C-alpha positions, 0 to 999 in steps of 0.5 A: 464515272464513264458518264452521266447519262442524265440527271434532269427531271425525273431520271437520273442515270450513270455509268461506272466502270467496275473498279473498287471505287464506283461504290463509293462514286455510286452512293455519293451520286445518289445521295447528291441527286436525290438531295436535289430533288428534295427527298432526303427522306429515302437517302439512307437507305437508298444509298445503303441498297445501291451500295450493295447491289453495286458491291454484288456486281463488281464481285461478279461481273466485269462490265459496267455498272449503271445505276439509274434513279426514277421517280415515278406515279403508281397506281393504286392498286400496285401501292394498295389502295385502288382508285389513288396513285403513290410515289415511288422511288424505281432504283436499278443497278445493271451489269452485264452478267446474265444470271440473277442475284440470289438470296443465301442465307448469310450465318452470323458470321459471315461477311457477306451473303445479306445485300438481296436479303436487305433489298428484299426487307427494305424495299417496298418491291423488288425483283430482276429483268434480263436486258440485251446484254445483262441483268438488272436488279431493281427496287422500289421505296414509296415517297412522303406525300 
């Protein structure tokens, strides 16, 4: 891990070098943080999706990989119920490659190509945005309560 940038409050952020152990280290950091926040209900799916996105970053980018967790309250209109707010977990994975990921149609015998499909099917919302030096792929999961 290059460094823990923040793990206090409603946000946790790390930077990992683009090395094969980044996936394992990111999984542990996310799982440990979600456990500390009492969010074990979303831990497994969060860890799976972070693993997929960090793996994608490792395959295509050569610079540091950022992972960020943020607990948010979203207006009801975003979550489908006007006039209320819903708690969500936003997870972001950033890398220095500006190209957004592409959803591919993986065949039954393909070893890869399902990461973005998993994100799209598992997350409440997801997307990408360009940054000053690269891109961020993010997803949101509804929090219980």
